[in-house]
PAVEX-195644 format. One record per residue (C-alpha): y negated, x, z negated; chain; residue in three letters. Coordinates in Angstrom, 2 decimals. Layout:
<sites>
<site c2="Y" c1="X" c3="Z" unit="A" code="ALA"/>
...
</sites>
This chain:
<sites>
<site c2="5.13" c1="-24.04" c3="-70.74" unit="A" code="UNK"/>
<site c2="6.54" c1="-25.20" c3="-74.04" unit="A" code="UNK"/>
<site c2="7.94" c1="-22.52" c3="-76.33" unit="A" code="UNK"/>
<site c2="9.27" c1="-22.61" c3="-79.89" unit="A" code="UNK"/>
<site c2="10.08" c1="-19.36" c3="-81.69" unit="A" code="UNK"/>
<site c2="11.68" c1="-19.35" c3="-85.13" unit="A" code="UNK"/>
<site c2="11.50" c1="-16.50" c3="-87.63" unit="A" code="UNK"/>
<site c2="11.99" c1="-15.86" c3="-91.32" unit="A" code="UNK"/>
<site c2="15.73" c1="-16.15" c3="-91.69" unit="A" code="UNK"/>
<site c2="17.82" c1="-13.66" c3="-93.60" unit="A" code="UNK"/>
<site c2="20.20" c1="-13.05" c3="-96.48" unit="A" code="UNK"/>
<site c2="19.27" c1="-14.50" c3="-99.87" unit="A" code="UNK"/>
<site c2="21.09" c1="-14.96" c3="-103.16" unit="A" code="UNK"/>
<site c2="21.93" c1="-18.43" c3="-104.49" unit="A" code="UNK"/>
<site c2="18.89" c1="-19.88" c3="-106.23" unit="A" code="UNK"/>
<site c2="16.52" c1="-17.87" c3="-104.08" unit="A" code="UNK"/>
<site c2="13.86" c1="-18.93" c3="-101.59" unit="A" code="UNK"/>
<site c2="13.03" c1="-18.38" c3="-97.94" unit="A" code="UNK"/>
<site c2="10.25" c1="-19.65" c3="-95.70" unit="A" code="UNK"/>
<site c2="11.07" c1="-20.25" c3="-92.06" unit="A" code="UNK"/>
<site c2="8.39" c1="-20.33" c3="-89.38" unit="A" code="UNK"/>
<site c2="8.35" c1="-21.98" c3="-85.95" unit="A" code="UNK"/>
<site c2="5.53" c1="-20.74" c3="-83.73" unit="A" code="UNK"/>
<site c2="4.83" c1="-23.12" c3="-80.88" unit="A" code="UNK"/>
<site c2="2.88" c1="-23.04" c3="-77.62" unit="A" code="UNK"/>
<site c2="2.35" c1="-25.35" c3="-74.68" unit="A" code="UNK"/>
<site c2="1.61" c1="-28.52" c3="-76.67" unit="A" code="UNK"/>
<site c2="-0.30" c1="-29.77" c3="-79.70" unit="A" code="UNK"/>
<site c2="1.22" c1="-30.98" c3="-82.95" unit="A" code="UNK"/>
<site c2="-0.84" c1="-34.16" c3="-82.80" unit="A" code="UNK"/>
<site c2="1.31" c1="-35.29" c3="-79.87" unit="A" code="UNK"/>
<site c2="4.70" c1="-34.30" c3="-81.26" unit="A" code="UNK"/>
<site c2="7.33" c1="-35.22" c3="-83.77" unit="A" code="UNK"/>
<site c2="8.65" c1="-31.97" c3="-85.22" unit="A" code="UNK"/>
<site c2="12.01" c1="-31.43" c3="-86.84" unit="A" code="UNK"/>
<site c2="14.17" c1="-28.74" c3="-88.41" unit="A" code="UNK"/>
<site c2="17.90" c1="-28.90" c3="-87.77" unit="A" code="UNK"/>
<site c2="20.70" c1="-26.61" c3="-88.88" unit="A" code="UNK"/>
<site c2="24.22" c1="-25.84" c3="-87.76" unit="A" code="UNK"/>
<site c2="26.83" c1="-24.24" c3="-89.98" unit="A" code="UNK"/>
<site c2="29.93" c1="-22.56" c3="-88.53" unit="A" code="UNK"/>
<site c2="32.46" c1="-25.14" c3="-87.41" unit="A" code="UNK"/>
<site c2="30.12" c1="-28.04" c3="-88.10" unit="A" code="UNK"/>
<site c2="27.89" c1="-30.28" c3="-86.04" unit="A" code="UNK"/>
<site c2="24.16" c1="-29.70" c3="-85.91" unit="A" code="UNK"/>
<site c2="22.42" c1="-31.79" c3="-88.57" unit="A" code="UNK"/>
<site c2="18.87" c1="-32.97" c3="-89.08" unit="A" code="UNK"/>
<site c2="17.21" c1="-31.38" c3="-92.11" unit="A" code="UNK"/>
<site c2="13.55" c1="-32.46" c3="-92.07" unit="A" code="UNK"/>
<site c2="11.01" c1="-34.30" c3="-89.93" unit="A" code="UNK"/>
<site c2="7.20" c1="-34.34" c3="-89.82" unit="A" code="UNK"/>
<site c2="5.13" c1="-36.59" c3="-87.59" unit="A" code="UNK"/>
<site c2="2.25" c1="-34.26" c3="-86.81" unit="A" code="UNK"/>
<site c2="-0.36" c1="-32.59" c3="-89.04" unit="A" code="UNK"/>
<site c2="-0.72" c1="-34.59" c3="-92.22" unit="A" code="UNK"/>
<site c2="1.89" c1="-37.03" c3="-91.00" unit="A" code="UNK"/>
<site c2="4.85" c1="-38.55" c3="-92.78" unit="A" code="UNK"/>
<site c2="7.73" c1="-36.33" c3="-93.84" unit="A" code="UNK"/>
<site c2="11.39" c1="-37.08" c3="-94.39" unit="A" code="UNK"/>
<site c2="14.38" c1="-35.04" c3="-95.53" unit="A" code="UNK"/>
<site c2="18.13" c1="-35.24" c3="-95.51" unit="A" code="UNK"/>
<site c2="19.67" c1="-36.05" c3="-98.87" unit="A" code="UNK"/>
<site c2="21.23" c1="-32.59" c3="-99.02" unit="A" code="UNK"/>
<site c2="17.84" c1="-30.82" c3="-99.11" unit="A" code="UNK"/>
<site c2="15.51" c1="-33.41" c3="-100.64" unit="A" code="UNK"/>
<site c2="13.57" c1="-31.95" c3="-103.55" unit="A" code="UNK"/>
<site c2="14.35" c1="-28.36" c3="-102.51" unit="A" code="UNK"/>
<site c2="12.91" c1="-28.01" c3="-98.99" unit="A" code="UNK"/>
<site c2="9.37" c1="-28.72" c3="-97.76" unit="A" code="UNK"/>
<site c2="8.33" c1="-29.11" c3="-94.11" unit="A" code="UNK"/>
<site c2="4.72" c1="-28.44" c3="-93.18" unit="A" code="UNK"/>
<site c2="2.39" c1="-27.68" c3="-90.28" unit="A" code="UNK"/>
<site c2="-0.54" c1="-25.26" c3="-89.98" unit="A" code="UNK"/>
<site c2="-2.38" c1="-26.65" c3="-86.98" unit="A" code="UNK"/>
<site c2="-4.75" c1="-23.67" c3="-86.77" unit="A" code="UNK"/>
<site c2="-1.82" c1="-21.25" c3="-86.50" unit="A" code="UNK"/>
<site c2="0.25" c1="-23.47" c3="-84.17" unit="A" code="UNK"/>
<site c2="3.10" c1="-22.99" c3="-86.61" unit="A" code="UNK"/>
<site c2="5.53" c1="-25.25" c3="-88.44" unit="A" code="UNK"/>
<site c2="7.21" c1="-24.11" c3="-91.64" unit="A" code="UNK"/>
<site c2="10.24" c1="-24.90" c3="-93.74" unit="A" code="UNK"/>
<site c2="9.94" c1="-23.72" c3="-97.33" unit="A" code="UNK"/>
<site c2="13.43" c1="-23.55" c3="-98.81" unit="A" code="UNK"/>
<site c2="13.86" c1="-23.23" c3="-102.58" unit="A" code="UNK"/>
<site c2="16.88" c1="-23.27" c3="-104.88" unit="A" code="UNK"/>
<site c2="19.08" c1="-22.23" c3="-101.99" unit="A" code="UNK"/>
<site c2="22.81" c1="-22.86" c3="-102.17" unit="A" code="UNK"/>
<site c2="25.70" c1="-21.26" c3="-100.27" unit="A" code="UNK"/>
<site c2="26.15" c1="-24.54" c3="-98.39" unit="A" code="UNK"/>
<site c2="22.65" c1="-24.07" c3="-96.92" unit="A" code="UNK"/>
<site c2="24.06" c1="-21.19" c3="-94.86" unit="A" code="UNK"/>
<site c2="23.50" c1="-22.05" c3="-91.19" unit="A" code="UNK"/>
<site c2="21.50" c1="-21.30" c3="-88.10" unit="A" code="UNK"/>
<site c2="18.22" c1="-23.18" c3="-88.43" unit="A" code="UNK"/>
<site c2="16.52" c1="-24.58" c3="-85.32" unit="A" code="UNK"/>
<site c2="13.10" c1="-26.09" c3="-84.81" unit="A" code="UNK"/>
<site c2="12.81" c1="-29.02" c3="-82.45" unit="A" code="UNK"/>
<site c2="9.85" c1="-30.70" c3="-80.75" unit="A" code="UNK"/>
<site c2="9.77" c1="-34.24" c3="-79.41" unit="A" code="UNK"/>
<site c2="6.59" c1="-34.37" c3="-77.33" unit="A" code="UNK"/>
<site c2="4.97" c1="-37.75" c3="-76.84" unit="A" code="UNK"/>
<site c2="4.55" c1="-40.03" c3="-75.04" unit="A" code="UNK"/>
<site c2="7.46" c1="-39.09" c3="-72.76" unit="A" code="UNK"/>
<site c2="9.61" c1="-37.81" c3="-75.63" unit="A" code="UNK"/>
<site c2="10.47" c1="-34.59" c3="-73.83" unit="A" code="UNK"/>
<site c2="12.54" c1="-32.50" c3="-76.23" unit="A" code="UNK"/>
<site c2="12.63" c1="-28.75" c3="-76.80" unit="A" code="UNK"/>
<site c2="14.59" c1="-26.38" c3="-79.06" unit="A" code="UNK"/>
<site c2="13.91" c1="-22.96" c3="-80.44" unit="A" code="UNK"/>
<site c2="16.50" c1="-20.18" c3="-80.30" unit="A" code="UNK"/>
<site c2="17.44" c1="-20.47" c3="-83.98" unit="A" code="UNK"/>
<site c2="17.26" c1="-18.19" c3="-87.00" unit="A" code="UNK"/>
<site c2="20.20" c1="-17.34" c3="-89.27" unit="A" code="UNK"/>
<site c2="20.02" c1="-18.15" c3="-92.98" unit="A" code="UNK"/>
<site c2="22.80" c1="-16.80" c3="-95.19" unit="A" code="UNK"/>
<site c2="22.99" c1="-17.68" c3="-98.87" unit="A" code="UNK"/>
<site c2="25.44" c1="-15.43" c3="-100.66" unit="A" code="UNK"/>
<site c2="25.75" c1="-13.24" c3="-103.70" unit="A" code="UNK"/>
</sites>
């Protein structure tokens, strides 16, 4: 059974940092494309970052490039999103997403709230 559980959200001041975690079970990272998405109030869910397995290629949306880093710890079955230089516009619920190959079955976590405010 595939499960994704996010943690690490919270309230942070502008310019601060947070590290989100996504603990997974039921599949291996080597057979998945992993993503972080976010959804702000009143807005559509948007893709933030993608990683194609441990040591794989990474890509970022223009809005977070240079500030956020996506990574995987295969031994801990956990994906991370390190977020630095946070801005109020980064406030959203952050979701991890798994696209499991070869069938491309897709799964979502429950989300974790990030609020950037002074």
